[in-house]
C-alpha atoms as one frame of an Amber mdcrd trajectory, in Angstrom:
protein
   0.000   0.000   0.000   0.980   3.639  -0.397   2.133   5.014   2.931   2.399
   8.676   1.936   0.251  11.299   3.644  -2.828  12.458   1.752  -2.928  15.955
   0.335  -5.585  17.940   2.180  -7.611  20.827   0.778 -10.546  23.014   1.740
 -12.739  20.713  -0.319 -14.525  17.946   1.536 -15.966  15.097  -0.508 -18.734
  12.914   0.882 -19.199   9.407  -0.540 -22.306   7.302   0.088 -22.319   3.543
  -0.566 -21.345   0.205   0.935 -18.171  -0.836   2.772 -17.114  -4.225   4.228
 -17.592  -3.119   7.835 -18.337  -6.774   8.538 -14.540  -7.133   8.666 -14.301
  -4.643  11.543 -14.335  -6.200  15.009 -17.018  -4.558  17.124 -18.478  -2.763
  14.114 -21.821  -2.205  15.877 -20.236  -0.257  18.733 -17.767   1.498  16.407
 -20.524   3.512  14.712 -19.711   2.748  11.075 -23.242   2.193   9.758 -25.219
   5.226   8.548 -22.692   7.512  10.203 -20.292  10.066   8.688 -16.806   8.579
   9.068 -13.847  10.853   8.386 -10.961   9.105   6.627  -7.510  10.587   6.164
  -5.298   7.685   5.089  -5.152   4.006   4.161  -4.587   2.864   7.726  -7.786
   4.619   8.813  -9.699   2.904   5.993  -8.622  -0.551   7.141  -9.181   0.231
  10.805 -12.578   1.910  10.501 -14.315   0.713   7.306 -12.522  -2.361   5.964
 -11.495  -2.978   2.369 -12.321  -5.416  -0.419 -11.283  -5.572  -4.062 -14.879
  -6.479  -4.932 -15.920  -2.913  -5.743 -19.214  -3.986  -7.273 -20.358  -5.358
  -3.904 -18.592  -2.831  -1.681 -18.907   0.388  -3.661 -17.023   2.683  -1.271
 -13.835   0.649  -1.688 -13.338   2.129  -5.141 -13.001   5.569  -3.562 -10.846
   4.235  -0.718  -8.339   2.769  -3.177  -8.132   5.867  -5.382  -7.918   8.386
  -2.550  -5.566   6.599  -0.190  -3.651   3.784  -1.954  -2.701   5.578  -5.132
   0.813   5.905  -6.551  -0.396   8.955  -8.515  -1.129  10.845  -5.283  -3.436
  10.511  -2.307  -6.134  13.093  -1.611  -8.272  13.632   1.455  -9.834  13.820
   3.856 -13.090  12.321   2.684 -16.277  11.426   4.519 -17.622   7.902   3.958
 -21.247   7.056   4.701 -21.727   3.290   4.694 -25.282   1.933   4.532 -24.398
  -1.777   4.704 -25.567  -3.078   8.074 -24.291  -6.617   8.839 -27.120  -7.034
  11.329 -29.667  -6.594   8.518 -27.980  -7.273   5.182 -26.867 -10.821   5.897
 -27.455 -14.330   4.638 -30.168 -16.256   6.423 -28.179 -19.478   6.709 -25.116
 -19.760   8.880 -21.945 -20.912   7.115 -20.225 -23.951   8.609 -16.809 -25.143
   7.411 -14.203 -27.620   8.582 -10.941 -25.742   9.061  -7.656 -27.603   8.851
  -5.174 -26.200  11.372  -1.476 -26.524  10.550   1.056 -25.452  13.179  -1.789
 -23.851  15.116  -2.915 -21.717  12.192  -5.836 -21.724   9.732  -7.240 -19.239
   7.198 -10.568 -18.468   5.550 -10.671 -16.711   2.188 -13.632 -14.332   2.483
 -14.605 -10.667   2.390 -18.239 -11.319   3.347 -17.614 -12.992   6.704 -18.933
 -11.089   9.724 -15.883 -11.448  11.941 -17.868 -10.840  15.112 -19.843 -14.033
  14.433 -16.860 -16.332  13.887 -16.818 -19.250  16.340 -14.780 -22.455  16.639
 -16.475 -25.496  18.120 -15.496 -26.064  21.745 -13.014 -23.172  21.600 -12.997
 -19.741  23.214 -11.599 -16.706  21.438  -8.882 -15.073  23.464  -8.189 -18.243
  25.424  -7.722 -20.740  22.594  -7.351 -18.644  19.466  -7.099 -15.123  18.033
  -8.719 -13.682  14.915  -7.163 -11.201  12.486  -7.751 -10.131   8.896  -5.236
  -9.631   6.087  -6.567  -7.025   3.638  -3.813  -7.739   1.128  -4.753 -11.405
   0.696  -8.405 -11.134   1.738  -7.975 -13.814   4.397  -9.221 -14.331   7.906
  -6.287 -15.558  10.000  -7.057 -17.784  12.998  -4.088 -18.425  15.256  -3.746
 -20.612  18.355  -2.921 -18.709  21.514  -3.312 -21.417  24.179  -0.574 -23.628
  25.593  -1.699 -26.495  23.359  -1.757 -25.558  19.657  -4.951 -26.355  17.793
  -4.422 -29.182  15.312  -6.468 -31.105  12.778  -9.952 -30.222  11.627 -12.140
 -27.907  13.660 -15.780 -27.121  12.893 -16.135 -23.386  12.372 -19.270 -21.321
  11.971 -19.943 -17.722  10.929 -22.545 -15.499   9.287 -21.932 -13.654   6.020
 -23.169 -10.300   4.768 -25.148 -10.131   1.535 -24.368  -6.794  -0.166 -26.976
  -7.548  -2.860 -29.656  -6.864  -0.249 -28.724  -3.164  -0.240 -30.887  -1.217
  -2.694 -31.491   2.355  -3.840 -33.845   3.010  -0.922 -30.993   2.295   1.496
 -28.775   4.785  -0.340 -31.515   7.441  -0.415 -32.387   6.909   3.238 -33.597
   9.992   5.065 -34.271  11.352   8.523 -37.128  10.123  10.710 -39.173  12.226
  13.101 -37.321  10.457  15.891 -33.944  11.642  14.620 -32.731   8.436  12.965
 -30.495   9.202   9.976 -29.748   6.889   7.063 -28.281   6.996   3.564 -28.092
  10.453   2.019 -29.881  11.797   5.069 -26.611  11.294   6.972 -25.086  14.157
   4.962 -26.884  16.371   7.463 -24.709  14.936  10.252 -21.362  15.728   8.614
 -21.092  19.326   9.852 -22.412  18.902  13.412 -20.433  15.703  14.044 -17.132
  16.494  12.310 -17.090  20.299  12.127 -16.348  20.031   8.388 -18.466  21.541
   5.623 -19.339  19.076   2.840 -19.059  20.563  -0.641 -18.722  17.584  -3.016
 -21.134  14.643  -3.041 -20.715  11.316  -4.877 -22.194   7.816  -4.816 -20.340
   5.714  -7.414 -22.311   2.638  -8.413 -25.558   4.245  -7.247 -25.766   7.766
  -8.686 -26.722   6.340 -12.096 -30.158   5.519 -10.639 -32.469   8.507 -11.337
 -34.099   8.435  -7.896 -30.681   8.449  -6.216 -29.379  11.239  -8.473 -32.386
  13.421  -7.704 -32.021  12.827  -3.979 -28.317  13.670  -4.176 -29.238  17.066
  -5.605 -31.688  17.593  -2.754 -29.230  16.343  -0.129 -26.535  18.718  -1.386
 -28.764  21.809  -1.341 -28.717  23.933   1.818 -27.277  21.219   4.049 -28.265
  22.041   7.646 -30.100  24.981   6.096 -26.812  26.579   5.032 -24.177  24.654
   3.075 -24.195  23.807  -0.633 -22.447  20.787  -2.155 -21.804  20.083  -5.841
 -22.889  16.626  -7.027 -20.706  14.367  -9.197 -22.781  11.555 -10.741 -22.490
   8.854 -13.404 -24.586   7.684 -16.332 -25.157   3.909 -16.471 -23.611   1.505
 -18.975 -26.593  -0.807 -18.814 -30.269  -0.196 -18.200 -32.218  -3.198 -16.996
 -32.825  -5.662 -18.293 -30.441  -5.547 -21.246 -30.360  -2.100 -22.865 -26.749
  -1.047 -23.375 -25.766   2.589 -23.003 -22.414   2.163 -24.677 -22.439   4.743
 -27.465 -22.227   8.520 -27.359 -25.682   8.841 -28.893 -27.357   6.518 -26.386
 -25.580   8.241 -23.483 -26.759  11.680 -24.575 -30.300  10.413 -25.080 -30.403
   8.614 -21.735 -29.164  11.662 -19.813 -31.832  13.870 -21.381 -34.645  11.341
 -20.985 -33.834  10.734 -17.327 -33.214  14.326 -16.293 -29.496  14.088 -15.499
 -29.248  17.782 -16.331 -29.231  19.627 -13.018 -26.985  22.681 -12.852 -25.751
  21.683  -9.408 -24.079  18.581 -10.821 -21.644  17.044 -13.257 -22.453  13.749
 -14.954 -19.770  11.342 -16.139 -19.698   8.652 -18.846 -18.551   5.936 -19.522
 -16.424   4.113 -16.915 -12.640   3.770 -17.099 -10.135   0.932 -16.720  -6.576
   0.988 -15.428  -3.666  -0.972 -16.901  -4.104  -3.397 -14.004  -7.740  -4.004
 -14.948  -9.408  -1.975 -12.181 -12.625  -0.293 -13.324 -13.432   3.157 -11.968
 -16.536   5.280 -12.214 -15.930   8.706 -13.674 -17.382  10.345 -10.567 -14.683
   8.834  -8.352 -11.936   9.876 -10.744 -13.298  13.418 -10.914 -13.632  13.865
  -7.149 -10.111  12.560  -6.511  -8.534  14.831  -9.092 -10.631  17.851  -8.065
  -9.412  17.532  -4.480  -5.818  17.639  -5.726  -6.540  20.653  -7.941  -8.328
  22.512  -5.154  -5.434  21.790  -2.781  -3.084  23.496  -5.241  -5.368  26.542
  -5.095  -5.543  26.842  -1.299  -8.841  24.998  -1.204 -10.576  27.462  -3.526
 -12.586  25.753  -6.320 -11.773  28.197  -9.084 -10.067  25.673 -11.389 -11.730
  22.706 -13.049 -10.334  19.175 -12.973 -10.909  18.917 -16.725  -7.752  18.188
 -18.762  -5.990  16.876 -15.654  -4.255  13.487 -15.701  -5.873  10.298 -14.425
  -4.246   6.881 -13.745  -6.331   5.050 -16.352  -5.551   3.249 -19.607  -8.824
   3.057 -21.538 -12.511   3.825 -21.654 -14.780   1.031 -20.452 -18.296   0.445
 -21.816 -19.325  -2.676 -19.946 -18.611  -6.372 -20.285 -19.327  -7.602 -23.803
 -19.486  -4.148 -25.409 -17.832  -3.850 -28.825 -17.102  -0.113 -28.399 -13.337
   0.460 -28.467 -13.555   4.094 -27.456 -13.500   7.609 -28.872 -11.107  10.533
 -29.169 -11.253  14.157 -28.119 -13.289  15.331 -31.110 -16.090  12.913 -30.262
 -15.724  13.702 -26.570 -16.594  17.281 -27.470 -19.988  16.012 -28.674 -20.581
  14.733 -25.149 -19.349  17.976 -23.612 -21.745  19.933 -25.813 -24.587  18.131
 -24.035 -23.239  18.602 -20.508 -21.588  15.170 -20.178 -18.006  14.848 -18.953
 -15.650  12.023 -19.891 -11.946  11.141 -20.143  -9.780  10.882 -23.267  -6.205
  10.300 -24.327  -4.787  13.757 -24.970  -1.360  15.360 -24.737   0.312  11.990
 -24.224  -1.791  10.951 -21.244  -5.317  10.124 -20.168  -7.154  13.180 -18.870
 -10.627  14.152 -17.717 -12.434  16.049 -20.452 -15.274  18.520 -20.028 -15.541
  21.558 -17.772 -19.294  22.082 -18.026 -22.131  21.458 -15.606 -24.799  18.899
 -16.453 -27.152  21.763 -17.383 -24.954  22.941 -20.263 -26.308  22.623 -23.793
 -24.260  24.162 -26.588 -26.056  27.026 -28.268 -29.015  27.073 -25.890 -27.667
  28.274 -22.547 -29.236  31.537 -21.443 -27.968  31.418 -17.871 -24.212  31.977
 -18.003 -23.801  30.620 -14.458 -24.336  27.050 -15.598 -21.755  26.996 -18.385
 -18.742  25.946 -16.299 -18.477  23.762 -13.200 -16.134  26.220 -11.495 -18.790
  28.973 -11.886 -21.250  27.079  -9.684 -18.609  25.793  -7.290 -17.152  29.284
  -6.799 -20.590  30.696  -6.020 -21.166  27.895  -3.519 -17.737  28.571  -2.038
 -18.517  32.255  -1.550 -21.877  31.655   0.147 -20.480  28.824   2.292 -17.555
  31.045   3.316 -19.880  33.926   4.221 -22.000  31.748   6.487 -19.009  30.047
   8.072 -17.242  33.320   8.877 -20.203  35.128  10.394 -21.872  32.183  12.122
 -21.025  33.388  15.635 -22.176  36.975  15.023 -25.803  35.841  14.702 -27.934
  37.332  17.535 -25.354  40.012  18.310 -26.547  43.647  18.129 -26.524  44.637
  14.448 -24.951  48.059  14.673 -24.106  50.150  11.643 -20.467  49.436  12.436
 -21.042  45.669  12.299 -22.929  45.973   9.007 -19.983  47.901   7.563 -17.491
  45.442   9.030 -19.220  42.541   7.288 -19.405  44.404   4.001 -15.756  45.459
   4.169 -14.568  41.970   5.104 -16.516  40.329   2.269 -15.145  42.922  -0.152
 -11.657  42.181   1.100 -12.190  38.460   0.471 -13.555  39.163  -3.007 -10.555
  41.321  -3.888  -8.250  38.560  -2.654  -9.983  36.083  -4.970  -9.261  38.444
  -7.869  -5.586  38.639  -6.936  -5.475  34.846  -6.833  -7.026  34.584 -10.288
 -10.256  32.981  -9.050 -12.438  35.995  -9.973 -12.009  38.588 -12.723 -12.942
  42.245 -13.001 -14.037  44.237  -9.967 -16.382  42.304  -7.664 -18.631  44.445
  -5.497 -20.161  43.779  -2.087 -22.943  46.151  -1.055 -25.394  46.743   1.768
 -28.283  48.326  -0.123 -31.243  50.192   1.304 -33.430  48.784  -1.473 -32.699
  45.220  -0.319 -33.204  45.923   3.385 -36.720  47.123   4.073 -37.723  48.431
   7.484 -40.015  45.435   7.958 -37.124  43.024   7.404 -34.732  45.019   9.558
 -37.180  45.012  12.471 -37.251  41.207  12.159 -33.465  41.137  12.341 -33.007
  40.066   8.703 -30.110  41.717   6.856 -28.967  41.261   3.263 -25.642  41.980
   1.578 -25.298  41.780  -2.214 -22.292  40.221  -3.918 -21.614  40.680  -7.621
 -18.624  38.903  -9.099 -17.407  36.958 -12.102 -15.667  33.593 -11.718 -12.632
  33.292 -13.972 -13.718  31.521 -17.184 -12.012  28.377 -18.374  -9.708  28.421
 -21.399 -12.049  26.085 -23.252 -10.467  26.397 -26.712  -7.786  28.332 -28.510
  -7.443  29.030 -32.220  -4.367  30.125 -34.166  -5.340  31.510 -37.556  -2.649
  30.706 -40.121  -2.425  32.525 -43.451  -0.062  31.937 -46.346   1.821  34.919
 -47.770   4.378  35.184 -50.559   6.119  38.154 -48.895   8.910  35.865 -47.762
  10.148  35.493 -51.339  11.490  39.055 -51.124  14.427  37.610 -49.155  15.669
  36.003 -52.353
């Protein structure tokens, strides 16, 4: 594994999905089900959430691998929300095997075993044997600890999780009247329980489901009544039962038909494969790279992850697809319809497409939705405003305080210009027209911010003309 420390930025990504917490001893007391878990490195992943190479079953592991065991660079922290509950999503029948102990040691190859349920016939854990798990080999290791080593065959029983029991409803989740949080509803616990503001939201393996995508948009809007998060989602490669979405035309049509066009999101297609055969969702690749880009910009989301390198080797369209991929010119057809992808360009594989999902070439009236950094910068500014002035709420609103807030926000805006994140001359105002006496008597005050996020260098053209003037040199 990669031992290096993860690069940290002001961007906090929240992933929702399934993790093999069944491999964590005492998982129930550890609080790793429907809880925001902050992860900073690979060791924390293994200690708190577990890991499996079966990304289709344990969808969060894809993000764990890319963010924290990546030779191309680690990026965090991230928040993982696991909805797999071994107490619920488990096989009905107990598994019983005959283990052969050699030199007091036996192993079980499994990533679905619930370690807390493992029992050896006529043996007591801690007195006769110990249990450990090797994430590299995917093995449970049972070792004798008593004075007399265990030998021969021993009947062993355990219960296994069944990740296939988790469905879209578990991912969507919600919040009950009694204060029970689940799925995307847990996003509301990130700030009060970790003190961190979520501003990117992904659910690889699940966001391709329209109901999940729509709920992600809702979950990322005014979190706790304040914070805004940008959603990174995927289009599917297959729609049940057997409709392939493995061409540019079918992808564009599917996105439009299913409403994957919200301005508060990016949508990715297809999936992508590494030289080692690992298959990543575009959403995971985008979030990882965007965290690295934001870290280079002091945590300010003014630069897109588009045209930034990714550790992939090819586009992937699903098992059995005959599509061998497309180049940048065809990728631009996707971009023109608000779909982001990855292509081989400039001698490497890069993400391609800086637009939001709402972008449609030639028919965008609202300039805000053209580029992803436009929306993310606006969210950054409003999140920053609320974070900075949170503790001034309920203080006496004197004229001096009103001016202090305006001056401070103007100062921050001017700093963003000097950093290249805004252009022109942004203005922060406290206008009489926006602050009626009725609102002021209620204690409601409004400041107006007008600013322009720095546009992306989307294309450049060099016009070349032939001239015979050079012949004069002869």
